[in-house]
C-alpha positions in Angstrom: 93.3 74.1 97.1 96.8 73.9 95.9 98.8 70.7 96.1 102.5 70.9 97.2 104.7 70.3 94.2 108.4 69.6 94.3 110.6 72.5 92.7 112.4 71.9 89.6 116.1 71.4 90.6 115.6 71.9 94.2 113.6 71.0 97.3 111.3 74.0 97.3 107.7 73.4 97.6 104.7 75.3 96.4 103.2 78.3 98.3 104.3 81.2 100.5 101.4 81.4 102.9 102.5 79.2 105.7 101.0 75.8 104.5 104.1 74.9 102.5 107.8 74.6 103.1 109.6 77.9 103.1 112.5 78.8 100.9 115.7 80.0 102.7 118.9 81.5 101.5 122.2 79.7 102.4 123.9 80.8 105.5 127.0 82.2 103.6 127.3 84.0 100.4 128.8 82.7 97.2 128.3 84.3 93.8 127.8 82.0 91.8 114.5 77.4 69.2 111.0 77.5 69.2 108.4 75.5 67.4 109.1 75.8 63.6 106.9 78.0 61.3 106.8 78.3 57.6 108.9 81.5 57.6 111.9 79.9 59.4 113.2 76.5 60.4 113.0 75.7 64.2 116.8 75.6 64.5 117.0 79.2 63.6 114.8 80.3 66.4 116.5 81.4 69.6 114.1 80.8 72.5 112.9 78.3 74.9 110.0 76.2 73.6 111.7 73.3 72.0 113.1 70.0 73.4 116.6 71.2 73.6 116.0 74.4 75.5 112.7 74.5 77.2 111.5 72.1 79.9 108.1 71.8 78.3 106.1 73.1 81.2 105.4 76.4 79.6 107.9 78.4 81.7 110.7 80.2 80.0 114.2 79.2 81.0 115.1 82.9 81.2 117.3 84.6 83.8 119.0 83.3 86.8 117.7 80.6 89.1 116.1 81.3 92.4 118.9 79.2 94.1 121.6 81.4 92.4 119.8 84.6 93.5 119.4 83.5 97.0 123.1 82.6 97.2 124.2 85.8 95.5 122.2 88.1 97.7 122.4 86.2 100.9 123.9 89.0 102.9 121.3 91.6 101.7 118.5 89.0 102.5 119.8 88.5 105.9 119.8 92.2 106.5 116.3 92.5 105.1 115.2 89.6 107.2 116.3 91.5 110.4 114.5 94.7 109.4 111.5 92.8 108.4 111.3 91.2 111.9 110.3 94.6 113.2 107.4 95.1 110.8 103.9 94.6 112.0 102.4 91.4 110.5 105.8 89.8 109.7 105.8 86.0 110.0 109.2 84.2 109.4 107.5 81.0 107.9 105.0 82.9 105.8 107.3 85.6 104.5 110.3 83.3 103.7 113.4 84.2 101.7 111.7 83.9 98.3 109.0 86.3 99.5 111.6 88.8 100.7 113.8 88.3 97.6 111.0 89.8 95.3 111.1 92.9 97.4 114.9 93.1 97.2 114.9 92.7 93.4 112.2 95.3 93.0 114.2 97.9 95.0 117.7 97.7 93.6 118.9 95.3 96.2 118.6 98.0 98.9 117.3 96.3 102.1 116.0 99.6 103.7 114.0 100.5 100.6 112.8 96.9 100.3 111.6 96.8 103.9 109.7 100.1 103.5 107.9 98.6 100.6 107.3 95.3 102.5 105.7 97.2 105.5 103.5 99.3 103.1 102.4 96.0 101.3 101.5 94.3 104.7 99.7 97.5 105.8 97.8 97.6 102.5 96.8 93.9 102.8 95.5 94.6 106.4 93.5 97.7 105.3 91.9 96.0 102.4 91.2 92.5 103.9 93.5 90.9 101.5 94.2 87.9 103.7 90.4 86.9 103.6 90.6 87.3 99.8 93.6 85.1 99.7 91.9 82.3 101.5 89.0 82.4 98.9 91.4 82.4 96.0 93.4 79.5 97.6 90.3 77.4 98.2 89.1 78.1 94.5 92.3 76.7 93.1 94.1 77.8 89.8 91.8 76.4 87.2 91.7 78.7 84.2 88.4 80.5 84.4 88.4 80.5 88.2 87.9 84.3 88.3 84.2 83.7 87.4 83.7 83.1 91.1 85.0 86.7 92.0 82.7 89.6 93.0 81.2 91.6 90.0 82.5 89.0 87.5 78.9 88.9 86.0 79.0 92.6 85.2 82.6 93.0 84.4 83.6 90.0 82.3 81.0 90.4 79.5 82.3 93.9 78.9 86.0 93.3 79.8 86.7 89.6 79.0 90.0 88.4 80.4 91.4 85.2 79.1 93.8 83.6 81.7 95.9 80.6 80.8 98.9 78.7 82.5 97.7 79.5 86.1 98.2 75.9 87.3 100.9 74.4 85.1 102.4 76.9 82.8 103.3 80.5 82.2 100.6 82.6 83.9 99.2 84.8 81.0 96.2 87.0 80.5 95.1 88.0 77.1 92.7 90.9 76.1 91.2 91.8 72.7 90.2 95.4 72.2 87.4 94.3 69.9 85.8 92.5 72.9 85.9 95.6 75.3 82.9 97.6 76.1 84.4 100.0 78.5 81.9 102.9 78.6 79.2 100.3 79.1 81.2 98.7 81.9 81.8 102.0 83.8 78.1 102.7 83.6 77.4 99.2 85.3 80.1 99.3 88.0 81.8 101.8 90.3 85.5 102.4 90.6 85.3 100.6 94.0 83.8 97.6 92.1 86.6 97.4 89.7 89.2 97.8 92.6 87.8 94.9 94.6 87.6 92.7 91.5 91.3 93.6 90.8 92.3 92.7 94.3 90.9 89.2 93.7 92.7 88.9 90.3 96.0 90.2 91.8 95.8 87.7 94.6 95.1 84.9 92.1 98.0 85.8 90.0 100.3 86.2 93.0 99.5 82.8 94.3 99.8 81.2 90.7 103.1 82.8 90.0 104.4 82.1 93.4 103.5 78.4 93.0 105.0 78.3 89.5 108.2 80.0 90.9 108.7 77.3 93.5 107.8 74.5 91.1 110.3 75.6 88.5 113.0 77.2 90.5 112.8 80.6 88.6 110.9 83.8 89.4 107.8 83.6 87.4 105.7 86.6 86.6 102.6 87.4 84.8 102.6 88.1 81.1 99.7 90.4 79.8 98.9 90.4 76.1 96.6 92.7 74.4 95.4 92.8 70.7 94.9 96.4 70.0 93.4 95.9 66.6 90.4 98.3 66.2 91.4 100.7 68.9 89.7 104.1 68.3 88.3 107.0 70.3 85.1 104.9 70.6 86.9 102.2 72.4 88.7 104.4 75.0 87.3 105.5 78.3 89.0 107.6 80.9 87.0 106.6 83.7 88.1 103.0 83.1 91.8 104.1 83.1 91.2 106.0 86.3 89.8 102.8 87.8 93.0 100.9 86.6 95.1 103.5 88.3 93.0 103.3 91.5 93.4 99.5 91.5 97.2 99.8 91.0 97.6 102.2 93.9 99.1 100.4 96.9 99.0 97.0 95.3 102.5 97.5 93.9 104.1 97.2 97.3 101.9 94.2 98.1 102.9 92.3 94.9 106.5 92.9 93.9 107.8 91.2 90.7 104.3 90.3 89.7 104.2 91.7 86.3 106.7 90.2 83.9 105.7 92.0 80.7 102.8 93.8 79.2 102.7 93.5 75.4 100.4 95.7 73.3 100.2 94.1 69.9 98.9 95.3 66.5 98.7 98.9 67.8 97.9 101.3 65.1 98.7 105.0 65.0 95.5 105.7 67.2 96.6 103.2 69.9 100.2 104.3 69.9 99.1 107.9 70.3 96.8 107.1 73.1 99.5 105.0 74.9 102.1 107.7 74.8 99.9 110.6 75.7 97.0 109.2 77.9 97.6 105.6 79.2 101.3 105.7 79.9 101.3 108.9 82.1 98.7 107.4 84.3 100.4 104.0 84.9 103.0 103.3 87.7 106.5 103.7 86.3 107.5 100.1 87.0 104.6 99.0 84.8 105.7 101.3 82.0 109.2 100.0 82.2 107.9 96.4 81.5 105.6 97.4 78.6 106.2 97.2 74.8 104.4 97.8 71.5 104.8 94.9 69.2 103.7 94.0 65.7 103.9 90.1 65.7 101.9 89.6 62.5 104.5 91.6 60.4 107.7 91.6 62.4 109.4 88.3 63.1 111.5 89.8 65.8 108.4 90.9 67.6 106.9 87.5 67.2 110.1 86.0 68.6 109.8 88.2 71.6 106.4 87.0 72.4 107.4 83.3 71.9 110.1 83.7 74.6 107.2 83.8 77.0 104.2 82.1 75.5 104.5 78.8 73.4 103.2 79.1 69.8 100.4 76.7 70.4 99.1 78.8 73.3 99.6 82.2 71.6 96.4 83.6 70.1 96.1 83.5 66.3 95.6 87.3 66.4 99.1 87.6 67.7 100.7 85.3 65.3 100.2 82.1 67.1 98.1 79.0 66.7 95.5 79.2 69.4 92.1 80.2 67.9 
C-alpha cells in the first residue's frame, strides 16, 4: 500500500482515492543543464536533471505548479465542482480539486465539457469494475515490476515486454523495444478482451503512480512512453494487436485525463515512419497523437535533449542514447 508523503512545496498528500488528504483550490481567484556528455559540457544543456535546475527526484520542473493552476482556474473549478455534484458516483473527498483539474485541463478549461467526460469516466469505471482493480493495484504498491501480478502477465509479457521505471519515486516511464516484441504470437495466445483487461490494470497502476507523484512534487506528473523502433519491419507489425490497443483505449480516455505525457518513438527508420503515418496514427485517439513524436536521439542532439527533459541520462536506455544498459 502507498504511504502518505508530503507534497513538494505544499501540504498536499499522496492519493486521490479517499485515504489521503484532498487537494482543494483557494476560495478566491488570483493569477498568479543536464548531466554532461562528451559531445557538450553540462552547462550548455538546458534541461532539468542537474543540481541547479532539477530536484533530483526524477521529475521534470516543467510547466506551472499545481498550486498556481488551482489558483488561476479556481472559478472554473468551482463551477465544475457544482456540476460534478450531480454526477452518479461523485464523492467530494475522493474526487478533489486536483482530480477535477485534470478534466478541466483536458477539455480546454470548459467546465461543461469536463463534467461530461468526468461522468463518462465514472460510468466506464463502474461498467468495467475498475474500483476493484484499483484496490488490487493499491495493495500491490508501486514497485517496478509489480505488473507481474496482473492477469495474463505470463502470456503477455514474454511477447510484449514492458519495462516500467519511476513508479514509486521518479518520473513514471515505460520502455518498449521492437526487437523484443512478438505481436503475432501474442495475439494467437490471447484475445482482445485479455489485452483490454491487462491494460485496465496497467492504466490504473499508472494513474495511481502519477497521482501520487503529482501530490508529492506539486506538479502534474504524466506517464512517458519510450519505444526503440530499431528493426521495425512488416514482420514485426500486427493489425490485430493494434486493434486491441484501440479497444483498450476506448472509454479509458475519459477515466484517465492527463495520464499520457509523451509517446516518443525513437530510431524509426523509413518503414516505421510509414507505418506510423498510415496505419498506427489513424487508429489512435487524437489526444494521444498530439502527444507523440518521432525522434532520433542517437544522431540528433536536439532529439536527445528532448528525451532528457523527461528521463535522466542514467535511466535512459542505452539504445536511446542514455546510460542504462
